[in-house]
C-alpha positions in Angstrom: 9.4 -23.4 -7.4 8.2 -21.7 -10.3 10.1 -18.9 -11.8 8.5 -15.4 -13.4 10.0 -12.3 -14.7 9.1 -9.0 -13.8 10.8 -5.3 -14.2 10.3 -2.1 -12.5 10.0 0.8 -15.1 11.5 3.7 -14.1 14.4 6.0 -15.5 17.0 3.8 -14.2 15.7 0.7 -15.8 16.6 -1.5 -13.2 15.4 -5.4 -14.0 14.6 -7.7 -11.1 13.3 -11.3 -11.4 10.6 -12.7 -8.8 11.2 -16.2 -7.4 7.6 -17.4 -6.3 7.9 -19.6 -3.2 5.0 -21.9 -2.7 2.8 -19.2 -4.7 2.9 -16.6 -1.9 6.1 -14.8 -1.5 8.4 -13.0 -4.1 11.9 -12.9 -3.8 13.3 -9.7 -5.4 16.7 -10.5 -7.4 18.6 -7.9 -9.1 19.3 -9.9 -12.4 22.5 -8.2 -13.2 23.7 -9.6 -9.6 24.5 -6.0 -8.4 23.6 -4.9 -4.9 20.3 -2.9 -4.0 20.0 -0.9 -0.7 16.5 -0.2 0.8 16.4 3.6 1.5 14.4 2.7 4.8 16.2 4.9 7.1 15.9 8.1 5.1 12.3 7.8 4.5 12.1 6.7 8.3 13.8 9.7 9.4 12.3 12.2 6.8 8.9 11.5 8.7 10.5 11.0 12.2 9.5 7.7 12.2 11.5 5.2 14.8 12.2 1.7 12.4 9.6 0.4 15.4 6.7 2.9 13.9 8.2 1.7 10.1 7.4 -2.0 11.6 4.1 -0.7 13.0 2.8 1.0 10.2 4.1 -1.3 7.3 3.0 -4.8 8.9 6.9 -5.8 8.3 8.6 -7.4 11.3 10.7 -5.2 13.4 13.7 -7.5 12.8 13.5 -7.7 9.4 13.5 -3.9 8.8 16.7 -3.7 11.2 18.8 -6.5 9.4 17.6 -4.1 5.9 18.8 -1.1 7.5 22.2 -2.5 8.6 23.1 -3.7 5.3 24.5 -0.2 4.1 26.6 -2.3 1.6 23.8 -3.5 0.4 21.9 -6.9 -0.5 21.4 -9.0 -3.6 18.4 -10.0 -2.6 15.3 -9.3 -0.2 11.6 -10.2 0.4 9.3 -8.3 -2.5 6.4 -9.0 -0.1 7.9 -6.6 2.7 9.3 -4.0 -0.2 5.8 -3.6 -1.1 4.6 -2.9 2.2 7.2 -0.6 3.3 6.3 1.3 0.1 2.8 1.4 0.8 3.6 2.5 4.4 5.9 5.4 3.2 3.7 6.2 0.2 6.3 5.8 -2.3 6.7 4.1 -5.2 9.0 0.9 -5.2 11.6 2.7 -7.4 11.7 5.1 -4.9 12.7 2.7 -2.3 14.8 0.6 -3.9 18.4 1.8 -4.7 21.0 0.4 -6.8 24.3 0.3 -5.8 26.2 -1.8 -8.2 25.0 -3.1 -11.5 
């Protein structure tokens, strides 16, 4: 398993590390070990979409989306591929989808 670093450039200066597994998946990890929350429910509500519609539009498994939405307290890791698909479906930058709860 190789490590590669990446960062999301925005006004919050969030630093993440991508851990590539078998060259196809990327797990997004907050390097500062803080917690992040994905704003899936907020964006779905703004568009009048159900979580099932979010799954259909993004290609992300429905159970994965539900598990992310239930983590209001935040999470330290998430699948970067899922974040990319969700951001594309909502037509927002990744930086808008990811909310830092604790740094």
